[in-house]
N, C-alpha and C positions, 0 to 999 in steps of 0.2 A: 484273414484280416481280424485284428483284435477288436473287441467290442468298445463302444464309446462310453466313457465314464463321465458323469457330471459331478463336479465338486461345487456344492452350494454352501455359502456362509451367510447366515441370516441372523440378525441381531435385533434386540429390542431392550429398552429400559422399561421394566415392568414393576419397579419398586426398589428404592435404595436402602442400604443398610450400612452404616448409619448415615442419615441425610443422603447425600449423593456419592458417598465414598465407596460402597461395596455392594456385593450381592450376598444375601443370606444363603447358607448351605441348603436350606430346605427347597429353595427355588431350583437350584442345580439338580438336586435329587429328583424333584418332580419332573423336570424336563427329561432327565435321563430315563426315568421310568416310562414315560410316554414314547420316547423315540425307540427304546429297546423293544417295545411291543409292536412296532410297525413293520409290516412285510415289504414296505416300499423301499427300504434302505439297504445298502450293502454294509455300510459302517457309519459311525458317528462319534463325535466328541462334543460334550457340553462344557463350556468354559465361561470365564468372565474376565472383563477388564473394567475397572471402576465399577459403576453401577449397572453395567450392561450384561445381559445374558447372551452368549454367542453360541449358535448351533452350527457346528461344522459337520456336514453330512455328505455322503457319497451315494449315488444311485445311478440308474440307467434310463431316467425319464426325461432328460434334456432340460434346458433352461426354461424358466417361466412355466414350469409344469404346475397345473392347478392342484393336483393331489399333493405334491410336495409342499407347495405354499400353504395349502389347507392344513397340513400336518404341523407346519411351523406356527401358523396362526393359532391353531387349537392348543399347541404347547404353550405359547405365550399367554393365552387366555387362562389356562390352568395355573400357570405361574402367577398370574395376576390375582387369582383367587387366594393363593397362598400368601401373597404379599398383603392383601387386604386383611387376612386373618391375623397376620403379624403386625399390622398397622405400619408397614414400611412406607417410606416417604415416596410420594408420587406414584402410587400403585397404578399400573396400567398406563403410564404416561405416554408411551409411544404407540398405543393402540388407538388410533384416531377414528376408525370406523366402528359402527355398531355391529356389523356382521361381515363375514368374508364373502367376496363376490367373484371368485375365480382366480384372482391374482393378488398377492400380498402387497405389490407395489402401489403406492398411493394411500396405503392404510397406516403408514408410520414406520414399521420395521425397515431396516436397511438390508439390502440384498446385493451380494456379489456372487456370480456364477461363471464357471468355465466348463466347456465340453472338450474332452481330449480323448485321443487314442493313445494309450500309454506307450511311452518310449521304453527302450531297454531299461532305463533308469528314469524315474519321474519324480524328482524332488520339487516340492512346492513350499512356499512360505505363505502363511496366513497372517497378515498384519491386522491388528485390532487397536483402535484408538479410542480414548475417552476424553471428553471435554473439548471437542473440536468439531469441525465441519468437513463435508466431503472434499472440498478443495485443498484440504491439508495434504492429500496425496500428490498434488500437482508437482511440487518441488522434488520429492524423492523419485517419483516415476520419471520425470524428465531426466534426472541425474542417472537413473539406472539404464534407461533405454535410448538416451540421446546425447549424453555428455561423455566424450572420450577421456576427460580428466578423471571421471569417476569409474567408468567401465572400459577397461583397456581392451576388452574383447571387440569393441566397435572398431578398433584399429588393427588388432593382430589376429583375430579369429575369423577365418574366411566365411564361416557359417553365420556370422553376425555383421560382417562388414557392409552388407547391402542396406542395413538399417531396418526401421520399424515404422508401422503406420499407427498413428494415434487417433482415436475417436474422442472428440471433446464435446461435452454437453453444455448448452446454454441453459442454466437452471431457471432463469427468469422467463425466457421466451419459449422454453421447452423445445429446443431445436438441437441438432447435432451437426458436426462437420468433421471431416477426416483430414489429417495432415500427414504428408509423407516425409520421413526423415532420411537424409539431412536437408533436402531441398527446401522444405517449408519451415525450417527451424525458426527463423526470425519472425515469420508470420504467426506461428503458433504461440511464441512467447508473448506476443501482444495480448493474447487472450488468457493463457493459463497463468500469467502474472497477476490476474485479478481473480483469485480463487473463490471469492464470495459469490461470483456469478458463473464462472466457467470452471468445469471440472473434467479431468480426464476419466472417462468411463471404461474404455477398453483399449488394449494395445495388441497389434497383430504383427507377426513376423512377415516382413515384406516379401521375401522370396517364396515362402511356403503357404502363407495365409493363415498359419496356425495361431490360435489365441496365445498371447504371452502374459497378459495381466487383465484383471477386471476389478472394478471397485464399486462400492455403493455410492449413489449420487442423490439419495433422497434428502430433501430439506424439510424438516418438520414445520418450521414457521411458515413456509410457503403453502404447505398443505392445510395447516390449521388456521392461518390468518392471524396468528397471535404467537407469542413466545411460549413454547411448551418444552424447552430444553434443547440442548445442542444435539447434533445428529450422530456423533460418535461413530464414524464410518469404519468399514472393513475393506480389505483389499487382498486379492490373491495374486501371487507372482510365481510363474514357473521359472525354474532355474536350470543352468548347465545345458550343454549340447545344443547350441544355437540360441540360447537365452543367457542373460547375465548369470555369472557364477553366484553362488550363495553369498560370498563375501562382497561381490559387486552390488547385490541387491540390498545388503545391509549397510553398506558404506555411507549412503546419503544421510543416515540417521546419526552419524558421528558429528554432524553439525546440527544442533537443535534449532531449526528454523522457526520463525514466528508463525503462529496460526491463530485463528479466531476461535473464541470459546471461553474456557476457564470459568470463572465465577459467573453464574447466571447467564452464561453464553454471551456475555457482553464485553469481553476483554481480550486483548492480544496477549499471548504468552508463548514461551518456547515449548516445542514438542519434545519431551524427554523420553528417550528409549530406556525401558526398564524391564527387569525380570517380572514374570507374572506375579510373584509374591509381593512385588513392590507396586502393584498396579491399583492401589486404593488411594486416590488423590485426596489429601486432607488440607494442605496449605492453601487457604482461600479457594477451597475446592479444586486444588490443582497442584502444581501446574499441569497443563495437558500432558498426557503420556501415551506411549505406544508400546505394544508388545508384539513379538514376532515368534510364532510357533512354526517350526519346520516339520514337514512330514514327507515320507516316501509313499507314493501311491503304488500299490501292488495288487493288481486285479480288483481295484476299487477299495481295497483295505487301506486304512490310515495307519501307517507304521510310524509311530511317534506319539506325542510330539517331542521335539527338542526345543527347549526354551532358549532361543538364539541370542537374546539380549542379556541373558544371565552370564555375563562375561566381563571381567575387569577391563577388557579392551575398550569398553564404553564408559568407563568411570570418568574420563575427562569430559566426555559429552554431557554426562549427568552433572558434573561440576559446573560446566559452562551454562547449562540450562538453569541451574540454581542461581548463578550469578546474574543471569539475565532476569530471572524472576525477582530477585532483590531490587534490581534497578527499576523495573517496571512498576512494582508495587508501591514505590515511593511516589509515583505519579497519581495514585488514587483515582479519582473520577475524571482526570484529564486525559485527553488523547495524547499519544497513541496507545496508552494502556487501555483506556476505554475505547470501544470501537467507534468508527465514524458514524455520522448521523443516519446514513442510509441503512446501516445494520442495526440501528437502535429503533427502527420503525416498529418492531414487534415487542417493545418493552413499554415503560410508562411514558416515553417521550410524547406520543400523540395525545395522551390524556393531559399532560402538562401544557402542551401547546394549545389545546382546546380551552383549558382553564384560563390561560393568560392572553388569549387572542385579542381581547378588548383593551388590554393594557399596552399593546404595541402602538406606537404613534408613527405615522408615515413621515419621512423626512423629504419627500419629493416636493419640489417647489410648485405651488399652485399657480396656474396661469389665469 
């Protein structure tokens, strides 16, 4: 039996260069130096999208391993020290805890992990987004694993025809529920169509029980009780041989669906698929964008990456995203460009309401 490999993708915003647009090269080099010296890892890559540092690591220690999470935490703390030295913006923004306490979850950084016994060929895609929230993956994951108009394998591939099981998290009540596709499709859509509250966490192959996808579902504002930046989630998707083909996993992003985030985490905007070299959002700190790095896992080694959105086939999607951005920007502070009031709870809205509370006059008829 082949050994079990864990692929962990852990991200954090530890300081922006310039503003919220990018990551300074010294932070990348600091992270690489620390991971290279760790005996815990089989392989790793350090990369960035927007102002987030992303650690892509393989190991044999399983999900939620304290030593692995400690390594990631220490790496982000060291990168924060560099960010402070360089006076980068929002240094240490995603590090909400004062000290590590066994698991990085709840301390700010986003985490997506899968455990696999490698198949004869094990292609995976690591999706990384900036200027948006965990629920941004709901639409593309639904398209990949439940929509036959996107994924023809659900119809014509016997190894996929039985469907998948979706684990959905309630980010407000901290609960989870599983939906079986295709029977529970309509019920699931009631929930995942509200991505600010419900987010797809994991997807499993229905017949084999194997993990198919995993995403980060951490929401910074719920942890901190205030606005501290958007969550900039990551997601891992396994491809081929019982799972969506690489092209089927990428196809949902040909349509730049609307997500929450963008400027100050308080606006709706199109999720634009870009090559990594184009992942430094500048227009109104956006629009939100997503990168896709493809790897082959080989005995835990990360063979790659291939920059999968560095392809002119996605030029029309980028053009559509920019057209949508033009339209929304003209709305300025009005909804639906600005998020609805529930999502504004962690901005200045409560302060303004408190300031003006005595100026509101009741219109109820006195008896």
